[in-house]
C-alpha positions in Angstrom: 0.0 0.0 0.0 1.3 3.4 -0.9 1.3 5.7 2.2 1.9 9.4 2.8 4.3 10.2 5.6 4.3 6.6 6.7 6.8 7.0 9.6 4.8 9.7 11.6 1.4 9.7 13.2 -0.6 12.3 11.4 -3.8 14.4 11.8 -6.5 15.4 9.3 -10.2 16.3 9.5 -13.2 14.9 7.7 -14.0 17.9 5.5 -17.0 20.0 6.6 -15.9 23.4 7.8 -17.7 26.5 9.2 -18.4 29.8 7.5 -18.3 30.5 3.7 -14.9 31.9 2.9 -12.8 29.2 1.1 -9.5 31.3 1.2 -9.7 31.9 4.9 -10.6 28.3 5.6 -7.7 27.0 3.5 -5.2 29.3 5.1 -6.3 28.1 8.5 -6.3 24.4 7.6 -3.0 24.5 5.9 -1.5 26.6 8.7 -2.5 24.0 11.3 -1.9 20.9 9.3 1.7 21.1 7.9 3.8 18.0 7.4 3.4 15.3 8.5 -0.3 16.1 8.8 -2.7 16.1 5.9 -4.5 19.4 5.0 -7.8 19.0 3.1 -9.9 20.9 0.7 -12.8 22.0 2.9 -16.5 21.7 2.3 -18.4 24.8 3.3 -22.1 23.8 3.5 -23.0 27.3 4.9 -22.7 28.6 1.3 -26.0 26.8 0.6 -27.3 24.9 -2.4 -24.5 23.2 -4.3 -22.1 23.2 -1.4 -23.9 20.5 0.5 -22.3 17.0 0.3 -24.8 15.5 -2.2 -24.8 18.6 -4.5 -21.0 18.9 -4.3 -20.4 15.3 -5.2 -23.2 15.2 -7.7 -21.6 18.1 -9.6 -18.7 15.7 -10.5 -20.9 13.1 -12.2 -20.1 12.5 -15.8 -23.0 12.4 -18.3 -25.5 12.6 -15.4 -27.1 15.9 -14.5 -28.9 16.9 -11.2 -31.1 19.8 -10.0 -32.6 20.7 -6.7 -36.2 20.0 -5.8 -38.1 20.5 -2.5 -37.3 16.9 -1.5 -33.6 17.1 -2.5 -31.3 16.6 -5.5 -32.9 14.9 -8.6 -31.4 13.3 -11.7 -32.5 15.2 -14.7 -32.0 15.1 -18.5 -29.9 18.3 -18.9 -27.8 20.6 -16.7 -29.4 23.6 -15.2 -28.6 26.5 -12.9 -28.4 24.4 -9.7 -25.8 22.1 -11.2 -23.9 25.1 -12.5 -23.9 26.6 -9.1 -22.5 23.5 -7.5 -19.8 23.1 -10.2 -18.9 26.8 -10.0 -18.4 26.6 -6.2 -16.1 23.5 -6.4 -14.1 25.0 -9.3 -13.7 28.2 -7.3 -12.4 26.2 -4.3 -9.8 24.5 -6.5 -8.7 27.8 -7.9 -8.4 29.2 -4.3 -6.4 26.1 -3.3 -4.0 26.8 -6.1 -3.6 30.5 -5.0 -3.2 29.7 -1.3 -0.8 26.8 -1.8 1.2 28.7 -4.4 1.9 31.5 -1.9 3.3 29.1 0.7 7.1 28.9 1.1 6.9 25.2 2.2 3.6 23.7 0.9 2.4 20.5 2.5 3.4 17.3 0.7 -0.1 15.9 0.6 -3.7 17.1 0.1 -6.9 15.3 1.0 -10.2 15.6 -0.9 -13.5 13.9 0.1 -16.7 12.9 -1.6 -19.9 11.0 -0.9 -19.5 7.4 -1.9 -21.6 5.7 -4.5 -24.2 4.1 -2.2 -24.9 7.1 0.0 -25.0 9.2 -3.2 -27.6 6.9 -4.7 -29.6 7.1 -1.4 -29.4 10.9 -1.6 -30.4 11.4 -5.3 -33.9 11.1 -6.6 -35.3 9.8 -10.0 -37.7 11.6 -12.3 -40.6 9.8 -10.6 -39.6 11.2 -7.2 -38.3 7.9 -5.8 -34.7 7.5 -4.5 -32.2 6.4 -7.1 -31.2 3.7 -4.6 -34.4 1.8 -5.6 -33.2 1.2 -9.1 -30.3 -1.2 -10.0 -29.6 0.5 -13.2 -29.5 3.9 -11.5 -27.1 2.6 -8.8 -24.8 1.2 -11.5 -24.9 4.4 -13.6 -24.1 6.6 -10.5 -21.2 4.4 -9.5 -19.7 4.5 -13.0 -20.3 8.2 -13.4 -18.8 9.0 -10.0 -15.7 6.9 -10.8 -15.2 8.9 -14.0 -15.9 12.2 -12.4 -13.7 11.8 -9.3 -10.8 10.6 -11.6 -11.2 13.8 -13.7 -11.3 15.9 -10.6 -8.0 14.4 -9.3 -6.4 15.9 -12.4 -7.6 19.3 -11.5 -6.4 19.0 -7.9 -3.0 17.8 -9.2 -2.7 20.9 -11.3 -3.6 23.1 -8.4 -1.0 21.7 -6.0 1.8 20.3 -8.3 3.8 17.6 -6.6 1.4 17.0 -3.7 0.3 13.5 -3.0 -3.5 13.1 -3.2 -5.4 11.3 -0.5 -9.1 10.5 -1.1 -11.8 10.0 1.5 -15.1 8.4 0.3 -17.9 9.2 2.8 -20.6 6.5 3.2 -22.7 7.9 6.1 -25.8 5.9 5.1 -24.2 2.6 4.4 -25.7 0.7 7.4 -29.2 1.8 6.4 -28.5 1.0 2.8 -27.3 -2.6 3.6 -29.9 -3.0 6.4 -32.9 -2.0 4.3 -34.0 0.9 6.5 -33.7 3.8 4.0 -37.3 5.3 3.7 -39.0 5.6 0.4 -39.9 9.1 -0.8 -43.4 8.7 0.7 -41.9 7.6 4.0 -44.5 4.8 4.4 -42.1 2.0 3.7 -38.4 1.3 3.3 -36.3 0.3 0.4 -35.0 -3.2 0.2 -31.5 -3.8 1.4 -28.6 -3.7 -1.1 -26.6 -6.9 -1.3 -23.1 -6.7 0.1 -21.5 -8.0 -3.1 -23.0 -5.1 -5.0 -21.7 -2.7 -2.3 -18.2 -4.1 -2.6 -18.3 -4.0 -6.4 -19.4 -0.3 -6.4 -16.7 0.7 -4.0 -14.1 -1.3 -6.0 -15.1 0.4 -9.2 -14.6 3.9 -7.7 -11.5 3.0 -5.8 -9.8 1.5 -8.9 -10.6 4.7 -10.8 -9.2 6.9 -8.1 -6.0 4.8 -7.9 -5.6 4.8 -11.6 -5.8 8.6 -11.5 -2.8 8.7 -9.2 -4.2 8.9 -5.6 -1.7 7.5 -3.1 -4.4 6.5 -0.5 -8.1 5.9 -0.5 -10.2 5.4 2.6 -13.9 4.9 3.2 -15.4 6.8 6.0 -18.3 5.2 7.8 -20.3 5.6 11.1 -19.4 3.0 13.7 -22.9 1.4 13.9 -22.9 -1.8 11.9 -19.9 -0.6 9.9 -19.0 -3.1 7.1 -15.2 -3.1 7.8 -14.5 -6.4 5.9 -16.3 -5.2 2.8 -14.3 -1.9 2.8 -11.1 -3.9 2.9 -12.3 -6.4 0.3 -13.1 -3.5 -2.1 -9.5 -2.5 -2.1 -9.5 0.6 0.2 -6.2 1.5 1.8 -7.9 2.2 5.1 -11.0 2.8 7.2 -12.1 6.1 8.8 -14.4 5.6 11.7 -15.4 7.3 15.0 -14.0 5.3 17.9 -16.3 6.2 20.9 -18.9 3.5 20.4 -16.8 0.7 18.8 -17.5 -2.8 20.1 -14.7 -5.2 21.1 -15.5 -7.2 18.0 -15.1 -4.1 15.8 -11.8 -3.3 17.4 -10.7 -6.8 16.6 -11.7 -6.4 13.0 -9.8 -3.1 12.8 -6.7 -4.7 14.4 -6.8 -7.4 11.7 -7.0 -4.8 9.1 -4.0 -2.9 10.6 -2.0 -6.1 10.7 -2.8 -6.7 7.1 -1.2 -3.3 6.2 -4.3 -1.1 6.2 -4.5 2.3 7.8 -6.9 3.3 10.6 -8.2 6.9 10.5 -9.2 7.1 14.2 -12.1 9.5 14.8 -11.0 10.0 18.4 -11.6 13.7 19.1 -15.1 14.8 20.1 -16.0 18.4 19.4 -17.7 19.1 22.7 -16.8 22.2 24.8 -14.3 22.2 26.4 -12.2 19.9 24.2 -10.9 16.8 26.0 -7.4 16.8 27.3 -4.8 15.6 24.9 -3.7 12.8 27.2 -7.3 11.5 27.5 -7.6 11.2 23.7 -4.2 9.6 23.3 -5.2 7.0 26.0 -8.6 6.3 24.3 -6.6 5.1 21.3 -3.6 3.5 23.0 -5.6 1.5 25.5 -7.6 -0.7 23.1 -4.6 -0.7 20.7 -2.3 -2.2 23.4 -5.0 -4.6 24.7 -5.3 -6.1 21.2 -1.6 -6.8 21.1 -0.9 -4.3 18.3 2.7 -3.0 18.5 3.3 0.6 19.7 5.4 1.1 16.5 2.2 0.6 14.5 0.8 3.9 15.8 3.1 5.7 13.4 0.7 4.6 10.6 -2.4 6.1 12.3 -4.3 9.2 11.2 -6.3 10.9 13.9 -9.4 12.9 13.0 -12.4 14.5 14.8 -15.3 12.2 15.4 -17.5 14.4 13.2 -17.3 17.2 10.7 -16.6 20.7 12.0 -19.2 22.8 10.1 -21.4 23.2 13.3 -18.6 25.0 15.1 -17.3 28.6 14.9 -14.2 29.1 12.8 -12.0 29.6 15.8 -13.4 26.5 17.5 -12.7 24.5 14.4 -9.2 25.8 14.3 -8.8 24.7 18.0 -9.9 21.2 17.0 -7.1 21.0 14.4 -4.5 22.2 16.9 -5.7 19.6 19.4 -5.5 16.9 16.8 -1.9 17.7 16.0 -1.1 17.4 19.8 -2.8 14.0 19.9 -0.9 12.9 16.9 2.4 14.0 18.5 1.5 12.1 21.7 0.8 8.9 19.8 4.0 9.4 17.7 6.0 9.6 20.9 4.5 6.3 22.0 5.3 4.8 18.6 8.9 5.8 18.7 9.5 4.9 22.4 
């Protein structure tokens, strides 16, 4: 597995960020997350339509168009102003990234981008008849193929914006347990959609991951909530790692993660809550080290860990979000000290 900064514990965040100024957000993020940490291209949902996760990811789809309806984003026959707004916001963010990174004396050696994965995207998009795209096998297949092509194209634009930076990709699947468990409601809300077979889930992820890797990304992880998280399917699909909040993990889930780490996969540990005041650095370090040690994983393996907040940061004030990044780097430093004795 190709890894960025593989000999140091590192920090990053999940993507959502407060306020609506991409230049200020990028300067803050890149100022806090210098090497060995991984700065990211932020998502700014406060900007409104087109900057939400589904609209932002949907703007990348190739040969599929979307627009906004009262119930959400819908697949349509031709692009309109809603799609143009989403594309324009993302293109502007990439241009700002190029400007901010280009002005730095020592730009970070990596950049992370994040998108909604194919299953949660299908759950969040609607068909012409008003039903979720997740209902239709052909629509699910088309979305996965279109997303694979679009994300690969976008990696080229990111590479041009930050020449020489290694690209890390995070695929967000917030709805995957409901997708696989058959609990996503229909548009009417009176019933639920049938569950999606695990083999189809794995195949959709593999399709997107292979396109991302072919486009030159050095690392691809899938980010999931901890409840009923399909860790084994993530690994089978070819992901380089798993991003997951740690607080409610079961012993069995920790064992699965330990097996993945021993197989050379990377854990992105969602260890830092965003409550006020933030927890002490030593407490967060211990929340990772204790189960890690109990499972017999070597301390040296902590050097491959990435630490993240347990959630996105868009609900915070900008100064609070910055404080979270600062705390994350302290946690990473504490774990790195354990890793290197």
